[in-house]
Steps between C-alpha positions, in 0.01 A plus 500: 500500500208660668267371225636146535442509876146623451428231243639235740289642785178495298581153370544371856182683606308347209620151591408556865152619407458204268596266782260671739222483241573135432497421871171687534345305215629174643351593837163568339519170318576320824212675673262389226642150487483438875116489514494275197757276661310501828177413314666209329672393820166508682346268244692170506359260245401778255615418149460656157377289211477631144198349332468713188737718299471810719294373794621369833330310781594552864469164679490474879577149622409365846767559763559127518458433128560131426517400131385152601161641603229641278352831616179680404569819305339843522536762226479871584359707215663847476297766675547748214449219250864511391780509758563266792723753674209654688464186710871512588478863605195431720680220683279215383782240502586594857135469600479156342814392680357626830170316454682184399738517799204549736324196356205713387537384140665181369813490287426595140694635201407861417545638151489877432411544136609778264279553195502684169168684494501501118505121489233244583522435879375145455791404276745668735372320810515168315866570425565603860347179638705290256823673601434463873401135476805419290742639760333455839345216692133596498176308452424505128122513532251786502351356818816611684555834332368834621488848351478819701528874456412850608402795280496395135660176617182413688301528179760293313487234772127451435533520123783247484375287788170424332665455160303783336721523194210395277249711694359203690561347840691172491285238670823331607807701606749536217791687665383579854240369741554753783430866422535812717457873454601750766349845442493424129453752221228345285372820340733799471701623202815431703445131426682449167306182415141623509489577129657174389360262764173665601350537847512192719144573616370479143676169446366355823138611505380308193687173570380504861143538377542238229636240739180549703447245776795293378768662716723195525761672285548765770633248749794445267613854585568692816433873459596774745410868471559787739496877474529822695156653557656847469637425151266647236591211265328263742161652423546573130266324260652157440743546789576279799166558676304412186711187451432390858127551450519305173641197678242525775217501245658265248348176622777425750257481791253214507150598609475168681814559702572870532745474793710248307670780311854373442787720610727273299331603174468877535594749770483876487537801725423872469675669790539851637850634454575467871441125478630447149838660559688428178434216261825340619343462846235278339740250341455260789129480416535435126800268518343320794202431272741379231658262751159353583420458132838334442428258785773640725288646784158454665215709364353799677293373790641149469763527770397293798413706803421369842283694741622453852260409775549365847236282664434626851510268797170384647381687808267273699330737748409857579388787276792440262437131437549411138566220250679621187374342176746662261714255309418206272144412396367251245338662198296406194271679257147367477556436129811291567325308779200421281736388221682267739179355639201564270263347754550766768321825557804726520301769687385272783676498838378142559725384216813614684490210745531246221732702281867431453578854603838403641612448140387848390752774424674655800489881510551785746199736512504852641817613322366656181271457204517190284791477261535275196710256700289513817373141461530240220122445500455858368682416173711819512189719508553773758152631420306181558129577526291260704496322836788347694563324830767551764515219760718450807519286812641657814558397859354662814691430825315342792558807715363749245205710624222419248251772597442839340691461171494642149658394172684783326531412133661811356389612152355299211441613143205483468263279706534216751331268748689338787435161661647378827464127563228487233293790639476829315605779735494796262469630146565812297327517164363142498161511668400133483712210614675364193321766296601752242696821538250787526703752297541757779878509443606505867869452419610776739313384811685340789374152586438455873263215595398413859544131588200346680597366842547123497591480128877519535648187661827410661704277271451496121265749331418565134448845350376540141461821300299505179559817305403649166675735263249670273736683264856620451760421763397300804613298797519492875740789486558631853527380857524468788331158509448383856266392778497763769315609812198718421607863470318799648409743222642776719440873485384682190828592325353835392462589869865438575802695384577260218662629183331241279142407565166424338189710543183579305239765426151518349522619137213726394573433133435129561179549700674479836700185419775451756835535321810355657833672455848455643705790629878529495646777716868599501726466801450796732146579386353492851784704649469791259248753373625483143276451198605242244461426128264211435494221241191291431612156379229309309483121485456277198215288369380238747705646785454735791721752673637212701692378195755776561537390861559142384763619252687694770446854370494659851840350575638635171366847587663483842834415338469780245410765757766385748769524228383844390410383151129568558370806690276410796149448368159350569387214277138381476416151369124493437292196406261583219189350664388328180337156559747333262784743579471616140394865506762618251499804730235659281142627533371509856823337620696790353265738686567305818873555450505861386211644699457286811837346581710809431270701726508227765880486503554876490263546794648228721871500420755779474529521124575804285170574328652592164529325164876563506521277809246235399575210262359178361682171457378156406574164345312331215134606533622749759764643265234556236271644767773731624540656156125505437428698815803727483430604142135565581582688820812711447371727776553216749817317397850605402639179358471126437713195575374248245602137558410285196168680488195357323467828313293375210242337727439812710483727197802694626711421192259669259479808721876510546577479127249776425663749736740773394829595659349767725250255644755228565760737646267557794606159634809316610512173304683187621418202278633144539401166350650154459618391157323166542175633643249218460231740377737683261434827683850605395352570155274771643795646685709518183222710348512726806877530479486600135236764575692650792822514301332653196357774722825531698320461832736419793449148634668177602430196283627148553431157354737232627519132584192406697149369498164610638590458867623679809847351452535737204385825659626470859868564413391809304253641751738726690611676183139544392399660830818708502415641156139581590596664829824672396536829687183448706611488859237517778383854582418674824137510612253369755177312440217708646225288351593170656751335725818353364336159506206367308143586593463134594715576803246749625 
C-alpha cells in the first residue's frame, strides 16, 4: 500500500513537473516570438517571395501600393554577401517607411536579396528581377531600377550595377542604372565575392581610362558612394577613397567647364564618424539621388530658391535721404548684345541710348553670384567670362535734395564702371571709359561713387553698370544698391572699442610694405585682463582678408562663442600684400606672416604667446598656406584648419606626405573639402587622409556635398574652430608691453 501511494505521488509529481517545464518552454517560445511578431507587425507591406529553390526575397511595398501604378524598384544586396536578415535587424524597412512618410523619398518597391555565395551572383540577380517583375507592378526597365548595399553588399552593388560579369563595364545599363554603396567593403577577406568577382577598383580603372574623353556613357548611370572616415576599409588600397579619386580623375570633369561637375552623375562623401552616424542615416542621400535619376525629384541645387529683399522707401531730405535701387534691372551680356545687333559696339555707353534695352532680360542684382538660370542670355553658363550691362531707369521726386550724394553699388565680381545719365561717375578695375578690365581682381571692394552735383535730376534718370568677370564665378553679387547722402568716414575703428576692425602695420620682411589685417575680438575682451588663443585665417588666391568679412565669418564666430561651442578667441584676417593677391603665403610673404605679423599681434593684443594657443586656418590658397607655414614652423603653431586647401600649389602636400607620425602628431588637423571642388582639390585631401590614417594620427577629415565656395565651409566653421581650440580657455594675465588696444590707438 505504501509503495503504491509513493508511486502515485511520484507519478503526480512527474506530471506536474512536466507541465511546469512545458509551460516554461511555451513562455520562452512566446518571448522569442513576440519580437518577431512585432517586427512583422511594424512592417506592413513586407512580403516573402521565393525566387530560387532555397532562396527568398523580402519585398517591401509602398504604404499605398497600387497595382495599377508602376513603381521604380531598388534592390538591397546583402551586407554579408549572403543573408538579407541583417537589414531587417538593423531596422532598414522602418527607416524606409519613415523617409517615405515624411516625403523625403518617393514611393518605390524595395527588394532585399538573399544570395548563395557559391553561385554566380549575376545569374541570381537576374532570377530575382524576373520574379519581382512577374508578381509586382514595377517599371521593367534598367533606367528605373537601383541597386544598393553596405559592407560586401556595397561592392556587389557596384559589380552588378555596372554589369561587370564579363569583366567590363556595360556602356548601357543592363540591370540597374542607379548604384549606391554605403561604407562598402571593396577589399577585405570578409567579402565572399572578391575571389570570384575581383575588386571593383580593378574593373573600373581600365574601362574609365579606355573611355577617355567620351564620358557620355556615365550619364546613363547615377553612382553614389559614401564612407566613414574612421573605417580602415575606407582607406585600404582599392577601397572607397580610391574609388572616389578614380571617378574624379576618370575624365568626368571637363577642363573647359570645371564647375559643371554633375551631382546627378556621381556623388560621394567621406565623413567623420560624428557626421556619418550609421550608414542607415545616409539612405536619404543615396535614395534621394536615385529619385532624381528616376525623374521623380529635382536635382541637387535645382530647387528654386528666392532671396527675400525689401525695397526701402525714398527719403527726400536730411542726412538719411536715400533712393533704393534694389529690385529689377535689365541685363545683357556684351556677347549677346553684339549677336543681336552686330553693328553696335557693345562696350560703348553711347550705344545704350539707341539700344532696345527694355527688351533685355530682367534680373535682380545684389542677391548673390550668377547662377545657371540667372538670365537667358547667359545660356545656362553660371561662369560666363566677359562683359555685361545692367541698365535701369528710376524716378527722383521733385522734393528730393539733389546735393551731396553718392551711389553705393555693393560688390561686383570682378570689375565695373558706372554711368549716371550717360556720365561715368566711378570705376573699379576698368581704368578707361569703355576699356578693358585691368586684371587687379577687385572683387571684394565695396563700390561707393560720389555723384557730381547737378548730374542727378528730378524725374526720370538712367543708371548703367558695365561689369566684367575675368574668370570663375561672377556677377553683381551683393548690395545694398542705392543713392544716398554722402557719408562721413567717421572715426578710425581701431581707435574705438570695436570688436571687429581693420588696421595695418609696416612689414619688415616686405621692405616696410603696409599690410592690412582685420581683427576679431571676443565679447568681453575690453572688460577683462584675460589672454586668449589666436587663429590666423588666411585668404585665397585673388582675395584679401576682407573676403572673410564678406562671407560673414565674424558673425559665425560670435554665434559659436555665445553658444559655448567655441572658446573665446582672437582671430586675425591678414591680407597678403601681394600685388595680384597671389602670394601663396610663401617666401617673403611667409616671413611677413610668421615673423612680422605674429610679433605685431602678440605685442598689441592679449594673446597667449605659445604654439599650443596659436593656430592657422585658411581656404584655398590660404588652406595650402596654412599647412605650408605650420609644417615649416612647428615652434609657432599647434594646428591647422584646412578648407579645400591648394596644397599642391603651395608645396605643402609634398611636405605633408613626407612627414612621419611623430612630426604630424605635433598638430591638430581639421581638414574639409567639397566633393565637387572645381579645382579637384579633394584629390589632394584624399591623399592626406590616407597618410594620416596609415600613421594613425588623430584628425578630423571630411569631404561632403559642396563646391569651392564659402557656402560649403561656413556651416562647418564652428566645428573646425571648436576642434582646434578644444580645452583652450582664456588664461589669466595682464599685458605689460602694450595697452589692451592696438598701437594705432596710441
